[in-house]
C-alpha positions in Angstrom: 17.1 -25.4 -29.1 16.8 -23.2 -26.0 14.6 -20.7 -27.7 12.1 -23.6 -28.4 11.4 -24.0 -24.7 8.7 -22.2 -22.8 9.5 -19.9 -19.9 8.6 -22.5 -17.2 10.7 -25.1 -18.9 13.7 -22.8 -19.0 13.1 -22.0 -15.3 13.0 -25.7 -14.5 16.2 -26.3 -16.5 18.0 -23.7 -14.5 16.8 -25.1 -11.2 17.9 -28.6 -12.3 21.5 -27.6 -13.1 21.7 -25.7 -9.8 20.5 -28.8 -7.9 23.0 -31.1 -9.7 25.8 -29.0 -8.2 24.8 -30.4 -4.8 22.7 -33.5 -5.5 23.4 -36.6 -7.7 19.7 -37.6 -8.1 16.9 -35.2 -8.7 13.1 -35.7 -9.4 11.1 -33.1 -11.4 7.3 -32.8 -11.1 5.5 -31.2 -14.0 1.8 -31.7 -14.8 0.7 -33.9 -17.6 0.8 -32.1 -20.9 3.4 -29.4 -20.0 6.3 -30.9 -22.0 8.5 -33.0 -19.8 9.9 -34.8 -22.9 10.9 -31.5 -24.4 12.7 -30.6 -21.2 14.4 -34.0 -21.4 15.6 -33.3 -24.9 17.1 -30.0 -23.7 18.8 -31.7 -20.8 20.4 -34.2 -23.2 21.6 -31.4 -25.5 23.4 -29.9 -22.5 25.2 -33.3 -22.0 26.1 -33.8 -25.6 29.5 -35.2 -24.8 28.2 -37.6 -22.2 26.4 -41.0 -22.5 22.7 -40.7 -21.6 20.4 -43.6 -20.9 16.6 -42.9 -21.0 14.4 -45.5 -19.3 10.6 -46.0 -19.6 8.3 -48.8 -18.8 6.1 -49.1 -21.9 6.7 -49.3 -25.6 4.3 -46.3 -26.2 6.5 -44.1 -24.0 9.7 -45.3 -25.6 8.3 -44.5 -29.1 7.1 -41.1 -28.0 10.5 -40.3 -26.5 12.2 -41.4 -29.6 10.0 -39.3 -31.8 10.6 -36.2 -29.6 14.4 -36.8 -29.7 14.3 -37.1 -33.5 12.3 -33.9 -33.8 15.0 -32.2 -31.7 17.8 -33.6 -33.8 19.1 -35.9 -31.1 20.7 -39.1 -32.5 19.9 -42.1 -30.3 19.6 -45.9 -30.2 16.9 -48.2 -28.8 16.9 -51.1 -26.3 13.6 -53.0 -26.2 12.2 -56.4 -26.7 12.4 -56.3 -30.5 16.0 -54.9 -30.6 18.8 -57.2 -31.6 21.5 -58.2 -29.1 23.9 -55.9 -30.9 22.1 -52.8 -29.9 22.9 -53.5 -26.2 26.6 -52.9 -27.0 26.3 -49.9 -29.3 28.3 -46.8 -28.5 25.5 -44.3 -29.2 25.7 -41.3 -26.9 22.0 -41.5 -26.2 20.0 -44.8 -25.7 16.3 -45.2 -25.0 15.5 -48.4 -23.2 12.6 -50.5 -22.0 13.1 -51.1 -18.3 11.8 -54.7 -18.7 14.3 -55.5 -21.5 17.1 -53.7 -19.7 16.5 -55.6 -16.5 16.5 -59.0 -18.2 19.7 -58.2 -20.2 21.5 -56.0 -17.7 24.7 -58.1 -17.7 24.9 -57.9 -21.5 24.9 -54.1 -21.6 28.3 -52.5 -22.2 26.9 -49.0 -22.4 28.0 -47.0 -19.4 25.8 -43.9 -18.9 26.9 -40.6 -17.3 23.2 -39.5 -17.0 20.2 -41.7 -16.5 16.7 -40.2 -17.1 13.7 -42.1 -15.8 10.5 -41.2 -17.5 7.2 -41.6 -15.4 9.5 -41.8 -12.4 6.7 -42.5 -9.9 7.2 -46.2 -11.0 10.9 -46.0 -10.0 10.4 -47.9 -6.7 10.1 -51.2 -8.5 13.0 -53.6 -8.0 13.8 -53.4 -11.7 14.5 -49.7 -11.4 16.7 -50.0 -8.3 19.1 -52.0 -10.4 20.0 -48.9 -12.3 21.2 -47.2 -9.1 23.1 -50.3 -8.1 24.8 -50.8 -11.4 25.7 -47.2 -12.2 26.4 -45.6 -8.9 28.4 -42.7 -10.3 25.8 -41.6 -12.8 23.6 -38.6 -12.4 19.9 -39.4 -12.2 16.9 -37.4 -13.3 13.3 -38.5 -12.7 10.4 -37.0 -14.5 6.8 -37.3 -13.4 3.5 -35.5 -13.1 2.7 -37.3 -9.9 5.5 -38.0 -7.3 3.3 -40.1 -5.1 2.5 -43.8 -4.3 -0.7 -45.4 -3.0 1.2 -47.1 -0.1 2.8 -43.8 1.0 6.3 -45.0 0.1 8.5 -42.0 -0.5 11.2 -41.6 -3.1 14.1 -40.4 -0.9 16.0 -43.7 -1.1 16.5 -43.0 -4.9 16.1 -39.2 -5.3 17.7 -36.6 -3.2 15.5 -33.7 -4.1 12.1 -32.8 -5.6 11.8 -29.8 -7.9 8.2 -28.6 -8.5 6.8 -26.7 -11.4 3.7 -24.5 -11.4 0.4 -26.1 -10.4 -2.3 -26.9 -13.0 -4.3 -23.8 -12.3 -1.4 -21.6 -13.1 -0.7 -23.4 -16.4 -4.4 -23.0 -17.4 -4.3 -19.3 -16.6 -1.1 -18.8 -18.6 -2.7 -20.7 -21.6 -0.2 -23.6 -21.5 -3.0 -26.2 -20.5 -6.5 -26.4 -21.7 -9.4 -25.2 -19.5 -11.9 -27.9 -18.6 -15.6 -28.5 -17.8 -15.8 -31.1 -15.0 -19.2 -32.9 -15.1 -19.6 -35.6 -12.5 -22.3 -37.9 -11.2 -24.0 -36.3 -8.2 -23.1 -37.4 -4.6 -26.5 -39.1 -4.3 -26.1 -41.1 -7.5 -26.4 -44.9 -7.2 -22.9 -45.3 -8.7 -21.3 -43.5 -5.7 -22.8 -46.1 -3.4 -21.5 -48.9 -5.6 -17.9 -47.5 -5.6 -18.0 -47.0 -1.8 -19.1 -50.7 -1.6 -16.0 -52.0 -3.3 -14.1 -53.8 -0.6 -11.4 -55.9 -2.3 -8.0 -54.6 -3.2 -5.4 -55.6 -5.8 -1.7 -56.1 -5.1 -1.1 -52.4 -5.9 -3.6 -51.3 -3.2 -6.1 -50.1 -5.7 -9.6 -51.5 -6.3 -9.6 -55.1 -7.4 -10.4 -55.3 -11.1 -12.6 -58.4 -10.9 -14.9 -56.8 -8.3 -15.1 -53.5 -10.2 -16.1 -55.3 -13.3 -18.7 -57.3 -11.6 -20.3 -54.2 -10.1 -20.0 -51.8 -13.0 -19.8 -53.7 -16.3 -23.6 -53.8 -16.6 -26.0 -52.8 -19.4 -27.5 -50.0 -17.2 -24.1 -48.5 -16.4 -22.9 -48.6 -20.0 -26.2 -47.0 -21.2 -25.6 -44.2 -18.6 -22.0 -43.7 -20.0 -23.4 -43.3 -23.5 -26.2 -41.0 -22.4 -23.7 -38.7 -20.7 -21.5 -38.7 -23.7 -24.5 -38.0 -26.0 -25.5 -35.1 -23.8 -22.2 -33.4 -23.0 -19.7 -34.6 -25.6 -21.5 -35.7 -28.8 -19.3 -35.4 -31.8 -16.1 -34.7 -29.8 -13.0 -36.8 -29.9 -12.1 -38.4 -26.7 -10.9 -41.3 -24.5 -12.9 -43.5 -22.3 -11.1 -45.3 -19.4 -12.5 -48.8 -18.8 -11.9 -51.4 -16.1 -10.8 -54.4 -18.2 -10.8 -55.9 -21.7 -14.4 -57.1 -21.5 -15.7 -53.8 -20.1 -13.9 -51.9 -22.8 -15.3 -54.1 -25.5 -18.8 -53.8 -24.1 -18.6 -50.0 -24.1 -17.1 -49.8 -27.6 -19.8 -52.1 -28.9 -22.6 -50.0 -27.4 -21.2 -46.8 -28.7 -20.7 -48.3 -32.2 -24.3 -49.5 -32.2 -25.3 -45.9 -31.6 -23.4 -44.5 -34.6 -20.2 -43.5 -32.8 -16.9 -44.2 -34.6 -15.3 -46.1 -31.7 -12.7 -48.7 -31.0 -11.1 -50.3 -27.9 -7.4 -50.9 -27.0 -5.7 -52.8 -24.2 -2.2 -54.1 -23.3 -2.7 -57.3 -25.4 -3.7 -55.4 -28.5 -0.8 -56.0 -31.0 1.5 -53.0 -31.3 0.8 -52.7 -35.1 -2.9 -52.7 -34.5 -2.7 -50.3 -31.7 -0.6 -47.9 -33.8 -3.1 -48.2 -36.7 -6.0 -47.3 -34.4 -4.2 -44.4 -32.8 -3.3 -43.0 -36.3 -7.0 -43.4 -37.4 -8.0 -41.5 -34.2 -5.5 -38.7 -35.0 -6.9 -38.4 -38.6 -10.5 -38.3 -37.3 -11.6 -41.7 -38.7 -12.2 -42.8 -35.1 -13.7 -40.4 -32.6 -13.7 -42.4 -29.4 -11.0 -44.8 -28.0 -12.0 -47.0 -25.1 -8.8 -48.1 -23.4 -7.6 -50.2 -20.4 -4.6 -48.5 -18.7 -2.9 -47.7 -22.0 -3.4 -44.0 -22.3 -2.9 -43.1 -18.6 0.7 -42.2 -19.4 2.5 -41.1 -22.4 -0.3 -40.6 -24.9 0.4 -37.3 -26.6 -2.6 -36.2 -28.7 -3.8 -32.7 -28.1 -7.0 -33.3 -30.1 -8.6 -35.0 -27.1 -11.8 -33.0 -26.4 -13.3 -35.2 -23.7 -12.2 -37.7 -21.1 -14.8 -40.2 -19.7 -13.9 -41.9 -16.4 -15.7 -45.2 -16.3 -13.1 -46.8 -14.0 -12.9 -46.0 -10.3 -9.5 -45.7 -8.7 -7.9 -44.9 -5.3 -4.7 -43.7 -7.0 -4.2 -40.0 -7.2 -1.5 -40.6 -9.8 -3.8 -42.6 -12.1 -6.6 -40.0 -11.7 -4.4 -37.1 -12.6 -2.7 -39.0 -15.5 -6.0 -39.9 -16.9 -7.7 -36.4 -16.8 -4.4 -34.9 -17.9 -4.6 -36.6 -21.3 -7.2 -34.1 -22.3 -5.6 -30.9 -21.1 -3.1 -30.4 -23.9 -3.8 -27.2 -25.8 -4.7 -27.3 -29.5 -6.2 -24.8 -32.0 -9.9 -24.6 -31.9 -10.3 -26.4 -28.6 -11.6 -24.1 -25.9 -11.9 -26.7 -23.1 -11.9 -30.4 -22.5 -15.0 -32.0 -21.0 -14.2 -34.4 -18.2 -17.2 -36.8 -17.7 -16.7 -38.4 -14.3 -19.1 -41.4 -14.2 -17.7 -43.0 -11.0 -17.5 -40.0 -8.6 -13.8 -39.5 -8.6 -14.4 -35.9 -7.8 -15.7 -37.0 -4.4 -12.4 -38.9 -3.9 -9.8 -36.5 -5.3 -11.4 -33.1 -5.9 -10.7 -31.2 -9.1 -7.5 -31.5 -11.2 -6.7 -28.0 -10.2 -6.7 -28.6 -6.5 -3.4 -28.0 -4.8 -1.5 -31.2 -3.8 1.2 -31.6 -1.1 3.7 -33.0 -3.5 6.7 -32.5 -1.2 5.0 -34.5 1.5 4.2 -37.3 -0.9 7.8 -37.3 -2.2 9.0 -37.7 1.3 6.6 -40.5 2.1 4.6 -38.6 4.7 1.4 -38.5 2.7 -0.1 -41.2 0.5 -1.1 -40.5 -3.1 -4.5 -42.0 -2.3 -8.0 -40.6 -2.6 -10.3 -40.2 0.4 -13.4 -42.3 0.0 -16.7 -40.9 1.0 -15.4 -37.4 1.7 -18.0 -34.7 1.3 -16.5 -32.1 -1.0 -18.2 -28.7 -1.6 -19.2 -27.9 -5.1 -21.4 -25.5 -7.1 -23.8 -26.7 -9.7 -25.5 -24.8 -12.5 -26.8 -25.2 -16.0 -24.3 -24.3 -18.7 -24.7 -21.7 -21.3 -25.8 -24.2 -24.0 -29.0 -25.1 -22.3 -27.8 -28.5 -21.3 -29.8 -28.9 -18.2 -28.4 -31.0 -15.4 -31.4 -33.1 -14.8 -32.0 -34.4 -11.3 -28.4 -34.2 -10.4 -27.7 -37.4 -12.3 -24.7 -35.4 -13.7 -23.6 -32.2 -12.1 -21.3 -29.5 -13.4 -18.5 -28.9 -10.8 -17.4 -25.3 -10.7 -13.7 -24.6 -11.1 -11.5 -22.8 -8.6 -11.6 -19.1 -9.1 -14.5 -19.2 -11.6 -16.9 -16.2 -11.1 -20.4 -16.8 -9.8 -23.3 -15.7 -11.9 -27.0 -16.6 -11.9 -28.5 -19.2 -9.7 -26.2 -22.0 -8.4 -26.5 -24.9 -6.0 -23.7 -25.4 -3.5 -22.9 -28.0 -0.9 -21.5 -27.4 2.6 -21.2 -29.9 5.4 -23.3 -32.4 3.5 -26.2 -30.0 2.9 -27.3 -28.1 -0.1 -27.9 -24.4 -0.4 -28.5 -21.8 -3.2 -26.4 -18.9 -4.4 -27.6 -16.0 -6.5 -24.7 -14.1 -8.2 -22.3 -15.5 -5.6 -24.4 -14.5 -2.6 -26.1 -17.1 -0.4 -29.9 -16.7 -0.8 -30.8 -20.1 0.7 -28.5 -21.4 3.4 -27.1 -24.9 3.2 -30.0 -26.7 5.0 -31.4 -29.0 2.3 -30.8 -32.7 2.5 -31.4 -33.3 -1.2 -32.0 -31.3 -4.3 -33.8 -32.2 -7.6 -33.8 -30.3 -10.9 -37.3 -29.4 -12.0 -38.8 -28.0 -15.2 -38.0 -24.3 -15.8 -38.3 -21.8 -14.3 -37.9 -23.7 -11.1 -34.3 -24.6 -10.4 -34.3 -27.0 -7.6 -36.5 -28.6 -5.0 -35.1 -29.1 -1.5 -36.1 -31.8 0.8 -35.9 -30.7 4.4 -35.6 -33.4 7.2 -39.0 -33.8 8.8 -39.4 -37.2 10.4 -38.7 -40.8 9.6 -41.6 -41.4 7.2 -41.9 -38.0 5.5 -39.8 -35.1 4.4 -40.7 -31.5 4.0 -40.3 -30.0 0.5 -39.8 -26.6 -0.7 -39.4 -25.0 -4.2 -36.7 -22.6 -5.4 -37.5 -20.3 -8.3 -35.2 -19.0 -11.0 -34.2 -16.1 -8.8 -32.9 -18.4 -6.1 -35.8 -17.6 -3.7 -37.2 -20.3 -1.4 -40.9 -20.2 -2.1 -41.8 -22.0 1.2 -44.1 -24.5 -0.4 -44.7 -26.5 2.8 -45.3 -29.8 1.0 -44.4 -33.3 2.3 -43.5 -36.6 0.8 -42.9 -37.3 -2.9 -43.8 -34.3 -5.1 -44.5 -34.1 -8.8 -44.8 -31.1 -11.0 -47.4 -30.0 -13.5 -46.4 -26.6 -14.8 -46.6 -24.1 -11.9 -48.5 -26.7 -9.8 -46.7 -29.0 -7.4 -48.7 -32.0 -6.2 -47.8 -33.4 -2.9 -49.2 -33.9 0.6 -49.9 -31.8 3.6 -48.7 -32.8 7.1 -51.8 -35.0 7.6 -51.1 -36.9 4.4 -53.8 -35.4 2.3 -53.1 -34.6 -1.4 -52.7 -30.9 -2.0 -52.0 -28.8 -5.1 -49.6 -26.0 -4.4 -49.4 -23.2 -7.0 -45.9 -21.7 -7.2 -47.1 -18.7 -9.1 -49.9 -17.8 -6.8 -48.3 -19.1 -3.6 -51.3 -20.9 -2.3 -52.5 -24.5 -1.8 -55.7 -26.2 -3.1 -57.5 -29.4 -2.2 -58.1 -30.2 -5.9 -56.3 -29.3 -9.1 -57.2 -25.7 -9.9 -58.1 -24.3 -13.4 -57.1 -20.7 -14.1 -59.1 -18.0 -15.8 -59.4 -14.3 -15.9 -61.9 -11.7 -14.6 -60.8 -8.5 -16.3 -57.1 -8.3 -15.8 -57.2 -10.5 -12.7 -56.2 -14.2 -12.7 -58.5 -16.5 -10.6 -58.3 -20.1 -9.7 -61.4 -22.3 -10.1 -61.8 -25.4 -8.0 -65.3 -26.8 -8.6 -67.8 -24.0 -8.1 -65.5 -21.9 -6.0 -63.1 -19.2 -7.1 -60.1 -17.6 -5.5 -57.7 -14.9 -6.6 -54.6 -16.6 -7.8 -52.3 -14.1 -6.1 -52.0 -14.8 -2.4 -52.3 -11.7 -0.4 -53.8 -10.6 2.9 -57.6 -10.5 2.6 -57.8 -12.7 -0.4 -57.8 -16.1 1.4 -61.6 -16.6 1.2 -63.1 -18.3 -1.8 -66.2 -16.9 -3.6 -68.8 -17.9 -6.2 -69.1 -16.4 -9.6 -72.4 -14.9 -8.5 -70.4 -12.8 -6.0 -68.6 -10.9 -8.8 -69.7 -7.4 -9.6 -68.1 -5.2 -12.3 -68.6 -1.5 -13.2 -66.5 1.2 -14.7 -64.9 2.2 -11.4 -64.2 -0.9 -9.5 -64.4 -4.7 -9.3 -65.9 -6.7 -6.5 -65.0 -10.4 -6.0 -66.4 -11.9 -2.9 -65.5 -9.6 0.0 -62.8 -7.7 -1.8 -63.1 -4.4 -3.8 -60.4 -3.5 -6.3 -60.4 0.3 -6.7 -59.9 1.6 -10.2 -59.0 -2.0 -11.2 -55.6 -1.6 -9.6 -54.6 -4.7 -7.6 -52.5 -2.4 -5.4 -55.7 -0.7 -4.3 -57.5 -3.7 -2.9 -59.8 -3.3 0.2 -61.8 -5.7 2.3 -65.5 -4.9 2.2 -67.1 -4.6 5.7 -70.6 -3.9 4.6 -73.2 -2.0 2.5 -75.9 0.5 2.8 -77.9 2.1 -0.1 -75.6 3.8 -2.5 -72.4 3.1 -0.4 -69.8 0.5 0.4 -67.8 0.5 3.6 -64.1 -0.6 3.1 -61.5 -1.5 5.7 -58.2 0.3 5.5 -59.1 3.6 3.9 -56.5 5.8 2.3 -56.6 8.5 4.9 -54.3 7.9 7.9 -56.0 7.8 11.3 -59.2 6.3 10.1 -60.2 2.6 10.0 -62.8 2.7 7.3 -63.6 4.5 4.0 -67.0 5.0 2.4 -67.2 4.6 -1.4 -70.1 5.5 -3.7 -71.2 3.7 -6.8 -69.0 6.0 -8.9 -65.9 4.9 -7.0 -65.5 8.2 -5.1 -64.3 8.0 -1.5 -66.2 10.8 0.1 -66.0 9.9 3.8 -63.7 8.4 6.4 -64.7 7.0 9.7 -63.7 4.9 12.7 -67.0 3.3 13.2 -69.6 1.3 11.2 -73.4 2.1 11.3 -75.6 -0.5 13.0 -77.9 -0.8 10.0 -75.0 -1.9 7.8 -75.5 -5.0 5.8 -72.4 -7.1 6.6 -72.8 -10.2 4.5 -70.1 -10.3 1.8 -72.2 -12.0 -0.9 -73.2 -9.0 -2.9 -75.7 -10.8 -5.1 -77.7 -12.1 -2.2 -77.7 -8.6 -0.7 -78.9 -7.3 -4.1 -76.1 -4.9 -4.6 -77.8 -3.4 -7.6 -80.7 -2.6 -5.3 -78.4 -0.6 -3.1 -77.0 1.2 -6.1 
């Protein structure tokens, strides 16, 4: 059997037997999906001549343990609610027991274990579990859990002597033993974040009160948002939705079913036979989505889970990691699991791959509790499949160690900034961001004063275009319609980099793009000397240059644009001639620059409107 174990399981097995040389009771931490039950079977095989009692708190866990032991060829008996009284007195070497049944019939059990294994051992502080230590003081104990922590910061040292830690989740992903993931969360400014922060009531376990959660979140709008997120990021995939209570689960399943998704819902009161039938239909692909209420947080082993949707907030780190961990088992053809965080648990717990102080939690020095309202840095970008993250309603959270490419938004100290290929191109000084139509990535709202906010625009290269708009802004192609500082409507052209008092229309004069507002024209490209508007009557074209208003474009090359200072018969005086040391150049009608000078003749006609001057008369 040893050859069937993976390297990290063999490593943990060796550590365990070394620990038992000194300690009687040991807890092992291994992430969800890394094979704790397989390790358990190997431990049992090493104690083949001893009596082993395996304890779990739910029928699903008991059945899963039994299936794994059978697969490993380990004969065993069962103690649970449906078992006969005779099973309590069987002399099987290995017994798998429900803690609830065991606690009720403890005095009737004649089975004396040498080794007691507690699955999902983070539950072991309940009084029913303490009875095991009290009744069988000489037995060795092994606790298995992915999350050795409690909400109330109660440690485990009164039951377990030592914690053995396996690799962290990131390392398991890098080694290929756990699935990679895409973490897609509601943005920090989403309305749901405020609703979660507004939850004040607590249940007996210290988590959010179920009734208050349902009142706030079991609404048509919230359920529609769940479906839209599933439709956009996980359509056609198999997955699990975590709901608040029975009614919430039913409402979600009904909505999904009405929108042509093969969906069902399961909760604790669902009869075991019905639950088994639905899970089997899910495994076969007849059902794509299972909405559940605290059933598949622990012990549900189905690697085909392609997405996890979190529709239930929690303060429990254990519950959070158990839920997302359901989708991280590796299976053929699955490149990653999509985690759809609809209640902002990222802001409370961070990513599944974040490092956790398990030792401190085991000792009771740190609570396994999320931090509400904490501002966590993140990086947002569109994915490779053109699924745009519209208006930060849902944002893609970047994983630890993932390379930076393209334009990304990041958060630091509560403000947004922009990265380009991992380098900061816009510092974190934006209060808000908003996804716009391509090619404009985000629009940042700077703080201005209480009634208005200053707006800028970021392009696809991550450049801040310094739009200088205020208030609410809407987009029409390259035009952004907002207000100036006085509150007047302005039309800012992102491509040309200039503002207009009315909506411009764009046309071409030769190769040059101009903006028309009423009877006035302006070059679309904003550059020094082009600020003045001009009339169509001010345009002059010949084979050698183009004149528009007071600008001459030499050889029709926009890089050779000069400001016109005046005219005399046959000649045009230009500012900034090509010869260093001279302020002006003189051009004839054939486009030849034949003279440079530092002064202008007094007789020079200085009016820029060439038609009124009768330019043809000069030429």
